Backbone and ligand atoms as CSV (ligand in chain L), in Angstrom:
chain,resi,resn,atom,element,x,y,z
A,1,MET,N,N,218.564,193.868,-65.778
A,1,MET,CA,C,220.078,193.734,-66.425
A,1,MET,C,C,220.695,195.057,-65.925
A,2,ARG,N,N,220.040,196.193,-66.025
A,2,ARG,CA,C,220.669,197.478,-65.672
A,2,ARG,C,C,221.006,197.266,-64.107
A,3,GLU,N,N,219.844,196.917,-63.466
A,3,GLU,CA,C,220.099,196.961,-62.095
A,3,GLU,C,C,221.078,195.920,-61.509
A,4,LEU,N,N,221.094,194.841,-62.277
A,4,LEU,CA,C,222.410,193.780,-61.772
A,4,LEU,C,C,223.756,194.568,-62.028
A,5,VAL,N,N,223.833,195.325,-63.114
A,5,VAL,CA,C,225.200,195.921,-63.327
A,5,VAL,C,C,225.525,196.880,-62.213
A,6,ARG,N,N,224.375,197.851,-61.967
A,6,ARG,CA,C,224.575,198.740,-60.900
A,6,ARG,C,C,224.980,198.093,-59.566
A,7,SER,N,N,224.337,197.030,-59.141
A,7,SER,CA,C,224.647,196.284,-57.854
A,7,SER,C,C,226.026,195.795,-58.014
A,8,ALA,N,N,226.462,195.205,-59.066
A,8,ALA,CA,C,227.733,194.706,-59.105
A,8,ALA,C,C,228.964,195.902,-59.057
A,9,GLY,N,N,228.645,197.063,-59.566
A,9,GLY,CA,C,229.405,198.346,-59.436
A,9,GLY,C,C,229.385,198.736,-57.957
A,10,ARG,N,N,228.330,198.686,-57.204
A,10,ARG,CA,C,228.423,199.123,-55.917
A,10,ARG,C,C,229.245,198.000,-55.070
A,11,ILE,N,N,228.932,196.666,-55.420
A,11,ILE,CA,C,229.831,195.676,-54.892
A,11,ILE,C,C,231.258,195.938,-55.015
A,12,ALA,N,N,231.716,196.162,-56.114
A,12,ALA,CA,C,232.935,196.430,-56.408
A,12,ALA,C,C,233.590,197.696,-55.739
A,13,ALA,N,N,232.815,198.685,-55.461
A,13,ALA,CA,C,233.191,200.004,-54.738
A,13,ALA,C,C,233.362,199.493,-53.334
A,14,GLN,N,N,232.604,198.751,-52.833
A,14,GLN,CA,C,232.760,198.309,-51.393
A,14,GLN,C,C,233.939,197.513,-51.188
A,15,LEU,N,N,234.192,196.512,-52.208
A,15,LEU,CA,C,235.422,195.855,-52.090
A,15,LEU,C,C,236.556,196.692,-52.263
A,16,ARG,N,N,236.625,197.541,-52.934
A,16,ARG,CA,C,237.828,198.562,-52.789
A,16,ARG,C,C,237.934,199.286,-51.648
A,17,ASP,N,N,236.932,199.549,-50.958
A,17,ASP,CA,C,236.832,200.311,-49.562
A,17,ASP,C,C,237.562,199.408,-48.586
A,18,VAL,N,N,237.104,198.062,-48.691
A,18,VAL,CA,C,237.415,197.179,-47.603
A,18,VAL,C,C,238.786,196.889,-47.780
A,19,ARG,N,N,239.262,196.935,-49.013
A,19,ARG,CA,C,240.808,196.524,-49.323
A,19,ARG,C,C,241.599,197.598,-48.732
A,20,GLU,N,N,241.209,198.927,-49.048
A,20,GLU,CA,C,241.975,200.084,-48.546
A,20,GLU,C,C,242.093,200.027,-46.871
A,21,GLN,N,N,240.922,199.845,-46.494
A,21,GLN,CA,C,240.883,199.866,-44.939
A,21,GLN,C,C,241.877,198.543,-44.433
A,22,ALA,N,N,241.799,197.437,-45.029
A,22,ALA,CA,C,242.680,196.152,-44.653
A,22,ALA,C,C,244.352,196.657,-44.949
A,23,GLU,N,N,244.470,197.394,-46.027
A,23,GLU,CA,C,245.831,197.694,-46.302
A,23,GLU,C,C,246.313,198.525,-45.163
A,24,ALA,N,N,245.446,199.707,-44.674
A,24,ALA,CA,C,245.898,200.453,-43.676
A,24,ALA,C,C,246.144,199.738,-42.336
A,25,LEU,N,N,245.583,198.585,-42.191
A,25,LEU,CA,C,245.787,197.843,-40.944
A,25,LEU,C,C,246.694,196.930,-40.973
A,26,GLY,N,N,247.534,196.887,-42.205
A,26,GLY,CA,C,248.719,196.016,-42.469
A,26,GLY,C,C,248.343,194.681,-42.842
A,27,ILE,N,N,247.115,194.249,-43.442
A,27,ILE,CA,C,246.781,193.076,-43.614
A,27,ILE,C,C,247.173,192.825,-45.115
A,28,PHE,N,N,247.587,191.650,-45.465
A,28,PHE,CA,C,248.034,191.420,-46.795
A,28,PHE,C,C,246.782,191.080,-47.720
A,29,CYS,N,N,246.492,191.800,-48.775
A,29,CYS,CA,C,245.296,191.575,-49.681
A,29,CYS,C,C,245.524,190.604,-50.786
A,30,ALA,N,N,246.719,189.764,-50.660
A,30,ALA,CA,C,246.830,188.875,-51.771
A,30,ALA,C,C,246.844,189.451,-53.153
A,31,ASP,N,N,247.165,190.800,-53.523
A,31,ASP,CA,C,246.965,191.454,-54.592
A,31,ASP,C,C,248.267,191.310,-55.630
A,32,ARG,N,N,249.285,190.612,-54.893
A,32,ARG,CA,C,250.601,190.269,-55.782
A,32,ARG,C,C,251.084,189.160,-54.979
A,33,GLU,N,N,252.422,188.471,-55.456
A,33,GLU,CA,C,252.880,187.300,-54.655
A,33,GLU,C,C,253.845,187.878,-53.617
A,34,LEU,N,N,253.963,187.100,-52.626
A,34,LEU,CA,C,254.778,187.179,-51.448
A,34,LEU,C,C,256.219,187.487,-51.790
A,35,LEU,N,N,256.926,188.520,-51.588
A,35,LEU,CA,C,258.512,188.780,-51.942
A,35,LEU,C,C,259.401,188.161,-51.044
A,36,GLU,N,N,260.439,187.749,-51.851
A,36,GLU,CA,C,261.707,187.197,-51.153
A,36,GLU,C,C,262.977,187.794,-51.853
A,37,CYS,N,N,263.920,188.534,-51.092
A,37,CYS,CA,C,265.065,189.103,-51.601
A,37,CYS,C,C,266.108,187.944,-51.703
A,38,PRO,N,N,266.407,187.915,-52.877
A,38,PRO,CA,C,267.414,186.814,-53.483
A,38,PRO,C,C,268.913,187.421,-52.676
A,39,SER,N,N,269.160,188.613,-52.308
A,39,SER,CA,C,270.355,189.019,-51.651
A,39,SER,C,C,270.590,188.719,-50.407
A,40,CYS,N,N,269.656,189.111,-49.510
A,40,CYS,CA,C,269.704,188.889,-48.053
A,40,CYS,C,C,268.926,187.734,-47.617
A,41,GLY,N,N,268.188,187.505,-48.274
A,41,GLY,CA,C,267.048,186.120,-47.725
A,41,GLY,C,C,265.727,186.633,-47.156
A,42,LEU,N,N,265.669,187.949,-46.937
A,42,LEU,CA,C,264.338,188.549,-46.173
A,42,LEU,C,C,263.246,188.079,-47.192
A,43,VAL,N,N,262.273,187.537,-46.373
A,43,VAL,CA,C,260.928,187.068,-47.087
A,43,VAL,C,C,259.688,187.589,-46.157
A,44,GLU,N,N,258.735,187.702,-47.218
A,44,GLU,CA,C,257.395,188.136,-46.640
A,44,GLU,C,C,256.558,186.878,-46.277
A,45,ASP,N,N,255.786,186.909,-45.339
A,45,ASP,CA,C,254.957,185.995,-45.109
A,45,ASP,C,C,253.555,186.594,-44.589
A,46,VAL,N,N,252.469,185.916,-44.377
A,46,VAL,CA,C,251.466,186.248,-43.632
A,46,VAL,C,C,251.368,185.548,-42.503
A,47,ALA,N,N,250.955,186.312,-41.436
A,47,ALA,CA,C,250.661,185.717,-39.982
A,47,ALA,C,C,249.146,185.172,-39.992
A,48,CYS,N,N,248.910,184.554,-38.871
A,48,CYS,CA,C,247.637,183.801,-38.718
A,48,CYS,C,C,246.535,184.947,-38.644
A,49,ASP,N,N,246.744,186.154,-38.380
A,49,ASP,CA,C,246.021,187.198,-38.031
A,49,ASP,C,C,245.843,187.951,-39.550
A,50,GLY,N,N,246.689,187.668,-40.576
A,50,GLY,CA,C,246.403,188.068,-41.786
A,50,GLY,C,C,247.213,189.333,-42.224
A,51,ARG,N,N,248.004,189.542,-41.041
A,51,ARG,CA,C,249.057,190.802,-41.366
A,51,ARG,C,C,250.285,190.395,-42.046
A,52,LEU,N,N,250.722,191.206,-42.806
A,52,LEU,CA,C,252.152,190.834,-43.568
A,52,LEU,C,C,253.229,191.024,-42.523
A,53,MET,N,N,254.117,190.232,-42.644
A,53,MET,CA,C,255.141,189.991,-41.873
A,53,MET,C,C,256.529,189.797,-42.781
A,54,THR,N,N,257.859,190.146,-42.084
A,54,THR,CA,C,258.999,189.669,-42.839
A,54,THR,C,C,259.788,188.979,-41.743
A,55,TYR,N,N,260.573,188.078,-42.277
A,55,TYR,CA,C,261.769,187.365,-41.516
A,55,TYR,C,C,262.673,186.899,-42.346
A,56,LYS,N,N,263.789,186.410,-41.614
A,56,LYS,CA,C,264.850,185.830,-42.438
A,56,LYS,C,C,264.709,184.253,-41.941
A,57,PRO,N,N,264.608,183.317,-43.023
A,57,PRO,CA,C,264.520,182.016,-42.495
A,57,PRO,C,C,265.727,181.558,-41.712
A,58,SER,N,N,266.832,181.978,-42.231
A,58,SER,CA,C,268.044,181.753,-41.741
A,58,SER,C,C,268.183,181.973,-40.206
A,59,ASP,N,N,267.616,183.014,-39.647
A,59,ASP,CA,C,267.576,183.124,-38.288
A,59,ASP,C,C,266.983,182.303,-37.264
A,60,GLY,N,N,266.291,181.124,-38.011
A,60,GLY,CA,C,265.838,179.994,-37.302
A,60,GLY,C,C,264.411,180.279,-36.767
A,61,ALA,N,N,264.084,181.648,-36.265
A,61,ALA,CA,C,262.768,181.887,-35.775
A,61,ALA,C,C,261.788,182.368,-36.646
A,62,ILE,N,N,260.548,182.342,-36.723
A,62,ILE,CA,C,259.605,183.081,-37.476
A,62,ILE,C,C,259.165,184.358,-36.777
A,63,ALA,N,N,259.931,185.345,-36.551
A,63,ALA,CA,C,259.437,186.423,-35.962
A,63,ALA,C,C,259.365,187.693,-37.013
A,64,ASP,N,N,258.440,188.532,-36.804
A,64,ASP,CA,C,258.350,189.662,-37.649
A,64,ASP,C,C,259.674,190.711,-37.322
A,65,THR,N,N,260.282,190.996,-38.290
A,65,THR,CA,C,261.294,192.005,-38.310
A,65,THR,C,C,260.699,193.428,-37.911
A,66,GLY,N,N,259.629,193.670,-38.689
A,66,GLY,CA,C,258.781,194.895,-38.577
A,66,GLY,C,C,259.237,195.691,-39.763
A,67,LEU,N,N,260.244,195.085,-40.561
A,67,LEU,CA,C,260.460,195.873,-41.880
A,67,LEU,C,C,259.697,195.422,-43.039
A,68,ARG,N,N,259.290,196.549,-43.894
A,68,ARG,CA,C,258.350,196.172,-45.113
A,68,ARG,C,C,259.068,196.446,-46.211
A,69,PHE,N,N,258.861,195.674,-47.489
A,69,PHE,CA,C,259.469,195.997,-48.663
A,69,PHE,C,C,258.685,197.346,-49.159
A,70,GLU,N,N,259.430,198.237,-49.983
A,70,GLU,CA,C,258.769,199.410,-50.373
A,70,GLU,C,C,258.609,199.254,-51.834
A,71,GLU,N,N,257.266,199.917,-52.278
A,71,GLU,CA,C,257.126,199.517,-53.653
A,71,GLU,C,C,258.029,200.704,-54.316
A,72,ALA,N,N,258.940,200.363,-55.375
A,72,ALA,CA,C,259.613,201.118,-55.968
A,72,ALA,C,C,259.222,201.589,-57.343
A,73,ASP,N,N,258.531,200.934,-57.848
A,73,ASP,CA,C,257.684,201.092,-58.991
A,73,ASP,C,C,256.445,200.029,-59.472
A,74,GLU,N,N,256.052,199.992,-60.619
A,74,GLU,CA,C,254.726,199.246,-60.746
A,74,GLU,C,C,255.130,197.564,-60.433
A,75,CYS,N,N,256.310,197.215,-60.699
A,75,CYS,CA,C,256.552,195.769,-60.781
A,75,CYS,C,C,257.851,195.336,-59.812
A,76,ARG,N,N,258.340,196.404,-58.927
A,76,ARG,CA,C,259.506,195.983,-58.399
A,76,ARG,C,C,259.473,196.639,-56.882
A,77,TYR,N,N,259.758,196.110,-56.054
A,77,TYR,CA,C,260.086,196.389,-54.616
A,77,TYR,C,C,261.327,196.507,-53.987
A,78,ARG,N,N,261.658,197.377,-53.247
A,78,ARG,CA,C,263.016,197.566,-52.561
A,78,ARG,C,C,262.971,196.874,-51.347
A,79,CYS,N,N,263.961,195.947,-51.086
A,79,CYS,CA,C,264.286,195.187,-49.926
A,79,CYS,C,C,264.685,196.292,-48.655
A,80,PRO,N,N,263.906,196.265,-47.658
A,80,PRO,CA,C,264.409,197.260,-46.613
A,80,PRO,C,C,265.465,196.970,-45.915
A,81,GLU,N,N,266.062,195.666,-46.018
A,81,GLU,CA,C,267.332,195.525,-45.226
A,81,GLU,C,C,268.680,195.671,-46.070
A,82,CYS,N,N,268.556,195.443,-47.544
A,82,CYS,CA,C,269.814,195.542,-48.380
A,82,CYS,C,C,269.521,196.469,-49.434
A,83,GLY,N,N,268.315,196.896,-49.686
A,83,GLY,CA,C,267.992,197.838,-50.684
A,83,GLY,C,C,268.015,197.157,-52.119
A,84,THR,N,N,267.999,195.838,-52.272
A,84,THR,CA,C,268.082,195.102,-53.627
A,84,THR,C,C,266.618,195.160,-54.151
A,85,LEU,N,N,266.455,195.617,-55.492
A,85,LEU,CA,C,265.153,195.626,-55.954
A,85,LEU,C,C,264.749,194.266,-56.311
A,86,VAL,N,N,263.559,193.933,-55.929
A,86,VAL,CA,C,262.817,192.598,-55.987
A,86,VAL,C,C,261.766,192.750,-57.072
A,87,ALA,N,N,261.664,191.957,-58.000
A,87,ALA,CA,C,260.524,192.001,-59.000
A,87,ALA,C,C,259.423,191.210,-58.290
A,88,ALA,N,N,258.221,191.805,-58.292
A,88,ALA,CA,C,257.078,191.027,-57.804
A,88,ALA,C,C,256.746,189.962,-58.747
A,89,GLY,N,N,256.341,188.895,-58.188
A,89,GLY,CA,C,256.116,187.808,-59.050
A,89,GLY,C,C,257.375,186.988,-59.360
A,90,ALA,N,N,258.379,187.192,-58.833
A,90,ALA,CA,C,259.658,186.369,-58.975
A,90,ALA,C,C,259.541,185.243,-57.988
A,91,SER,N,N,258.987,185.475,-56.993
A,91,SER,CA,C,258.808,184.404,-55.760
A,91,SER,C,C,258.024,183.097,-56.407
A,92,SER,N,N,258.294,182.181,-55.657
A,92,SER,CA,C,257.527,180.818,-56.179
A,92,SER,C,C,256.446,180.737,-55.464
A,93,THR,N,N,256.109,181.581,-54.379
A,93,THR,CA,C,254.779,181.523,-53.722
A,93,THR,C,C,253.751,182.107,-54.678
A,94,HIS,N,N,252.569,181.391,-54.880
A,94,HIS,CA,C,251.666,181.915,-55.846
A,94,HIS,C,C,250.372,182.225,-54.904
A,95,VAL,N,N,249.766,183.612,-54.970
A,95,VAL,CA,C,248.604,183.868,-54.250
A,95,VAL,C,C,247.628,184.133,-55.262
A,96,ALA,N,N,246.345,183.791,-54.981
A,96,ALA,CA,C,245.140,183.860,-55.898
A,96,ALA,C,C,245.044,185.325,-56.132
A,97,GLU,N,N,244.323,185.568,-57.239
A,97,GLU,CA,C,244.273,187.071,-57.835
A,97,GLU,C,C,242.506,186.992,-57.786
A,98,TYR,N,N,242.073,188.238,-57.655
A,98,TYR,CA,C,240.530,188.598,-57.898
A,98,TYR,C,C,240.347,189.926,-58.613
A,99,LEU,N,N,239.339,190.083,-59.106
A,99,LEU,CA,C,238.873,191.087,-59.834
A,99,LEU,C,C,238.488,192.150,-58.732
A,100,THR,N,N,239.283,193.548,-58.947
A,100,THR,CA,C,238.822,194.678,-58.241
A,100,THR,C,C,237.814,195.577,-58.944
A,101,ALA,N,N,237.848,195.439,-60.624
A,101,ALA,CA,C,237.033,196.368,-61.252
A,101,ALA,C,C,236.166,195.470,-62.183
A,102,LEU,N,N,235.067,195.997,-62.316
A,102,LEU,CA,C,234.196,195.234,-63.352
A,102,LEU,C,C,234.606,195.121,-64.768
A,103,PRO,N,N,234.549,194.081,-65.588
A,103,PRO,CA,C,234.828,194.106,-66.910
A,103,PRO,C,C,233.844,194.979,-67.511
A,104,PRO,N,N,234.068,195.288,-68.906
A,104,PRO,CA,C,233.184,196.130,-69.464
A,104,PRO,C,C,231.722,195.474,-69.636
A,105,ARG,N,N,230.690,196.290,-69.696
A,105,ARG,CA,C,229.139,195.972,-69.681
A,105,ARG,C,C,229.110,195.115,-70.913
A,106,GLU,N,N,229.644,195.157,-72.051
A,106,GLU,CA,C,229.532,194.425,-73.284
A,106,GLU,C,C,229.942,192.865,-73.036
A,107,ILE,N,N,231.233,192.552,-72.362
A,107,ILE,CA,C,231.545,191.523,-71.999
A,107,ILE,C,C,230.705,190.657,-70.919
A,108,LEU,N,N,230.266,191.574,-69.907
A,108,LEU,CA,C,229.415,190.906,-68.930
A,108,LEU,C,C,227.779,190.505,-69.641
A,109,GLN,N,N,227.464,191.187,-70.653
A,109,GLN,CA,C,226.170,191.007,-71.531
A,109,GLN,C,C,226.463,189.700,-72.250
A,110,GLN,N,N,227.512,189.523,-72.943
A,110,GLN,CA,C,227.915,188.316,-73.683
A,110,GLN,C,C,228.001,187.091,-72.923
A,111,LYS,N,N,228.586,187.341,-71.710
A,111,LYS,CA,C,228.715,186.122,-70.906
A,111,LYS,C,C,227.399,185.720,-70.344
A,112,LEU,N,N,226.597,186.611,-70.101
A,112,LEU,CA,C,225.026,186.358,-69.505
A,112,LEU,C,C,224.314,185.709,-70.693
A,113,HIS,N,N,224.460,186.244,-71.891
A,113,HIS,CA,C,223.770,185.693,-72.988
A,113,HIS,C,C,224.295,184.200,-73.223
A,114,ALA,N,N,225.593,183.765,-73.042
A,114,ALA,CA,C,226.162,182.660,-73.480
A,114,ALA,C,C,225.622,181.502,-72.320
A,115,ALA,N,N,225.741,182.160,-71.145
A,115,ALA,CA,C,225.212,181.262,-70.053
A,115,ALA,C,C,223.647,180.947,-70.051
A,116,ILE,N,N,222.858,181.927,-70.609
A,116,ILE,CA,C,221.337,181.569,-70.882
A,116,ILE,C,C,221.296,180.497,-71.911
A,117,ALA,N,N,222.026,180.732,-73.120
A,117,ALA,CA,C,221.853,179.796,-74.209
A,117,ALA,C,C,222.313,178.484,-73.695
A,118,LEU,N,N,223.412,178.329,-73.075
A,118,LEU,CA,C,223.952,176.992,-72.584
A,118,LEU,C,C,222.922,176.502,-71.609
A,119,SER,N,N,222.200,176.999,-70.807
A,119,SER,CA,C,221.275,176.683,-69.817
A,119,SER,C,C,219.839,176.085,-70.757
A,120,ARG,N,N,219.632,176.915,-71.629
A,120,ARG,CA,C,218.412,176.435,-72.406
A,120,ARG,C,C,218.878,175.112,-73.155
A,121,LYS,N,N,219.837,174.971,-73.764
A,121,LYS,CA,C,220.462,173.856,-74.578
A,121,LYS,C,C,220.420,172.655,-73.600
A,122,ARG,N,N,220.971,172.957,-72.360
A,122,ARG,CA,C,220.998,171.765,-71.460
A,122,ARG,C,C,219.556,171.397,-71.003
A,123,LEU,N,N,218.559,172.267,-70.908
A,123,LEU,CA,C,217.336,172.065,-70.620
A,123,LEU,C,C,216.515,171.399,-71.547
A,124,GLU,N,N,216.891,171.451,-72.704
A,124,GLU,CA,C,216.371,171.032,-73.936
A,124,GLU,C,C,216.489,169.517,-74.069
A,125,SER,N,N,217.906,169.425,-73.930
A,125,SER,CA,C,218.367,168.064,-74.055
A,125,SER,C,C,217.999,167.167,-72.987
A,126,ARG,N,N,217.841,167.798,-71.763
A,126,ARG,CA,C,217.223,167.055,-70.732
A,126,ARG,C,C,215.870,166.521,-71.011
A,127,THR,N,N,214.909,167.710,-71.626
A,127,THR,CA,C,213.647,167.187,-72.019
A,127,THR,C,C,213.457,166.289,-73.047
A,128,ASP,N,N,214.449,166.321,-73.957
A,128,ASP,CA,C,214.431,165.283,-74.941
A,128,ASP,C,C,214.674,163.950,-74.292
A,129,THR,N,N,215.588,163.779,-73.625
A,129,THR,CA,C,215.998,162.437,-72.938
A,129,THR,C,C,214.778,161.970,-72.222
A,130,ARG,N,N,213.985,162.803,-71.598
A,130,ARG,CA,C,212.979,162.231,-70.637
A,130,ARG,C,C,211.765,161.764,-71.806
A,131,GLU,N,N,211.662,162.425,-72.795
A,131,GLU,CA,C,210.598,162.105,-73.723
A,131,GLU,C,C,210.993,160.719,-74.464
A,132,ALA,N,N,212.348,160.565,-74.674
A,132,ALA,CA,C,212.613,159.168,-75.331
A,132,ALA,C,C,212.573,158.176,-74.390
A,133,THR,N,N,212.527,158.343,-73.229
A,133,THR,CA,C,212.403,157.060,-72.168
A,133,THR,C,C,210.857,156.660,-71.966
L,1,ZN,ZN,ZN,267.551,192.068,-49.007
């Protein structure tokens, strides 16, 4: 169990490193929803190579403007075109979330014990069924 927790901790640290490298390359890491400015219509999107891009659908062409929303505080971003503050999560585009830190050890242990108990129960009921036939 101790080795499992250590391995999980190392993997979480590696994931953080990879994420930082990806962000440095301009790759969208899906840690928030894509933004859309309600004032000027500038939207974020992800190009096929994974890089974050912005464009205005009203312009007709999907071409990266090179502009990027700036993080204003923990949950709002500033539109680079008009300065409007946009709440992260206000967009209708949903991006999956993933864990970047491990839950507390006690919770991991509880989940492991629950999984073992469930597996035992299933195994016992399977054995009971075989004996009955
Ligand atoms: Zn705007």
